[in-house]
C-alpha positions as CSV (number, residue, x, y, z in Angstrom):
1,X,0.0,0.0,0.0
2,X,1.4,3.4,-0.9
3,X,2.2,5.9,1.8
4,X,0.1,9.1,1.9
5,X,1.9,12.4,2.0
6,X,0.5,15.8,3.0
7,X,1.1,19.1,1.1
8,X,2.6,21.6,3.6
9,X,1.1,24.5,1.7
10,X,-2.6,23.5,1.1
11,X,-2.9,20.4,3.3
12,X,-4.0,18.1,0.5
13,X,-3.2,14.4,0.9
14,X,-1.6,12.6,-2.1
15,X,0.1,9.2,-2.7
16,X,3.8,8.8,-2.6
17,X,5.3,9.0,-6.1
18,X,3.1,11.9,-7.1
19,X,3.5,15.6,-6.3
20,X,6.8,17.3,-5.6
21,X,9.2,16.3,-2.8
22,X,12.2,18.5,-2.0
23,X,14.9,17.0,0.4
24,X,17.3,19.3,2.1
25,X,19.8,18.1,4.7
26,X,17.6,15.0,5.4
27,X,14.3,17.0,5.8
28,X,11.6,16.4,3.2
29,X,9.2,19.2,2.1
30,X,6.2,17.7,0.3
31,X,3.9,19.5,-2.1
32,X,0.9,18.0,-4.0
33,X,1.6,20.2,-7.1
34,X,4.2,22.4,-8.7
35,X,2.1,25.5,-7.9
36,X,2.3,24.7,-4.2
37,X,6.0,24.1,-4.5
38,X,6.5,27.4,-6.3
39,X,4.4,29.3,-3.7
40,X,6.6,27.9,-0.9
41,X,9.8,28.6,-2.7
42,X,8.8,32.2,-3.6
43,X,8.2,32.9,0.1
44,X,11.5,31.2,1.0
45,X,13.3,33.5,-1.5
46,X,11.5,36.6,-0.2
47,X,12.5,35.9,3.4
48,X,16.0,34.8,2.5
49,X,16.9,38.0,0.6
50,X,18.0,39.4,4.0
51,X,20.5,36.6,4.3
52,X,22.3,37.4,1.1
53,X,20.7,34.8,-1.2
54,X,21.4,37.0,-4.3
55,X,25.0,35.8,-4.4
56,X,23.9,32.2,-4.4
57,X,21.2,32.8,-7.0
58,X,23.7,34.5,-9.3
59,X,26.0,31.6,-9.0
60,X,23.3,29.1,-9.8
61,X,22.2,31.2,-12.7
62,X,25.7,31.3,-14.1
63,X,25.9,27.5,-13.9
64,X,22.6,27.1,-15.9
65,X,23.8,29.6,-18.5
66,X,27.1,27.8,-19.0
67,X,25.2,24.5,-19.3
68,X,22.9,26.0,-22.0
69,X,25.9,27.2,-23.9
70,X,27.5,23.8,-23.8
71,X,24.3,22.2,-25.1
72,X,24.0,24.8,-27.8
73,X,27.6,24.0,-28.9
74,X,26.8,20.3,-29.2
75,X,23.8,21.0,-31.3
76,X,25.6,23.1,-33.9
77,X,26.3,21.2,-37.1
78,X,29.9,21.1,-38.3
79,X,30.1,21.5,-42.0
């Protein structure tokens, strides 16, 4: 029998294997949908701005941009 999880944003119950689960340092945050996960993460980012999260976000953005550039280079046709 599948385990039931509870969304921490809206309280909806859903079976394990569905929804969104974010694990950070051994703690699981469960959301029944991506919209609940985004709502939670937006609030986390808003509150974390005081702690200097911009530096971290810039670093992660740079990593994603570099990955996109690498994938673009692989897609180019060599004639």
